[in-house]
N, C-alpha and C positions, 0 to 999 in steps of 0.2 A: 462294426469292426473297420469298415472302409474309412469312416470319418476319422477314427483314431489313427489309422495308418497315414491318411492325408495330413493330419496334424503333426505327426512325427516327421513326415517328409518336409512339411513347411518349416518346422523347427530346424531340421537338418540343413535346409537351404539357407535359413537365416544365419545359422552358426557358420556355414561355409563362406558366407560373404562378409562376415564381420572380421575386422582386422584390429586386433587388440594391441598391435605393436606401435601405436602412435606414441612418439617420444614424449608428447605433452601429457600422456596418461589418459586422454579422452578417447572416445570411440571414433574411428574413421570407417569408411565403407569402401570396399574394393571396387574398382572401376570395371574390371573385366573378368571377375571370377565367375565361372559358370555355376558354381554351387554344386550340391550333391546331385547325383543322377536322380531323375524322377521316374517313377514306375511308368511303364507303358499303359497301365490301367488308369493313371491319373487323368483328370480332365485335360483337354487339349490346351486350355489357357495356362494351366500349371506346367505342363510339359514344355510349352513354348516360353516360359517365364513372362507371359503376357496375360496376367490374370484378368484384365479387362476385355480380352479378346478384341483388341484393336485390329481392324482390317488393314491389310497392307495397301495403302493408297499412294505410296511413293514418298512419304515424309521420311527424311533421314534422321530418325530419332537418335539421341544419345544412347549408347549401350546396345545397339543392334548387333545380333550375331552376324559374323562375316558371311555365313552361308544361310540363306533363307530357303529352307526346304519345304515349308508349308505353303501351299499354293494360295491360301486365302489370308492367313493371319500373320502378323509380325512375329518374329522370334528374337528374344533378347538374351544377352549373355548371363543375366542374373535377374531374379524377381524385382530387385530394387529399381531397375531400369524400366521394367514393364509397369510397375506401380507409378513411377515418375511420369511416364507417358499417359497413363490413365488420368492422373491428377492434373497434368498439364492440359489435357483435352477438356476436363471439367472446368478448369480456369478459363479456357478460351470460350467455352459455352456461356459462361457468366459474363465475362468482360467484353467479348466481341458480339455475341448474339443476344445478350440480355436474358438468357434462360435462367430462371431462379427457382422454379418449383420442380418437384420430383417428376411430375407429369411432363413438363416441358423438356427436362433434361433426358429422361428415359425415352421419350418419343423420338428424340434425335439419336440417342445412343443405340437404341435397340428398336428399329422401326417395326411398325405393326405387321408388315407383310411376313415377318418370321418370328414375332414375339407377341406375348400377351402384355401389352404396354401397361394396361390398368393394374394387373397383378404385380408386375415388376415395379412400377412406380409406387404402389401401395406398400410393398415390402421395403423399398428403400426409404420412403418417408417414415414408416413405422420405426425403422432402425435409427433414424436421426431424431425421431420424437416429434414429428410435425404431421399435419395433414398433407396429403399428396398434392393439393392445389394451393398450398401456402408456401411463401418463399422459404427456402432453406437458409438457416443461419450461415454466415460466411466467417466462421471462426475455426480454430484448429481442431477442437473436439468434434464439431459437426463435420468437418472435412474428413477426419479419420473414420467416423461412423459411415459417411456416405461412400467412401472408397471401399471400406470393408464390406458394406452391404452389396455393392456392385460385384466385388470379387466373389462373394458367397453366391449371389444369384447366377453369375456367369459360369461358375465351376461346381456348384453344389456343395462347396465347402470353402471356408476362409481359413487357410492354415498359417497365415503369417502373423507374427507378433505386432502389436500396435506400434512399437518403436521403429520397426522396419517401414511400416506404412507412413508414420510421421516423417521419416527421413525421405521417402519418396516424394511426399507432398512438399516438404521443405525445398527439395531440389526443383520441383516443378514451379515453385513460387519465387525462386531466387534468380 
């Protein structure tokens, strides 16, 4: 029941940030739309529109909420911005630090002092379709699978549609 509710919440958030009024007829994405309210029972990352649970380390991400009331994790105005930050961090891991396997990425993303890195890396690699110690493909489909797997692991559910994840990734790479 909880997963179905989270899925409905995610769909509501997705619909709330879509802007169908683009005069060219294509989809655009709202920049500061908070989206539908998220239940207080939803995972912290979903409530914060930060589905990767990025810790607040002072980076001034696009789409940050003006008030940061969570003492540990960033809060974004909409899920799109949290997904963008997640994807941007993964891009930095690959480009700047040379991290290419699920084990390397998750070891940095979710350190062993508070996570079971092996289990997390295995789940992420499996979602992408590779061994956890093999390089992850760097294509759109694999990026979507990777981001979705991290969201699911961090929150216990992945309620966002793939086109929302794709848009967050596109913005991270542009």
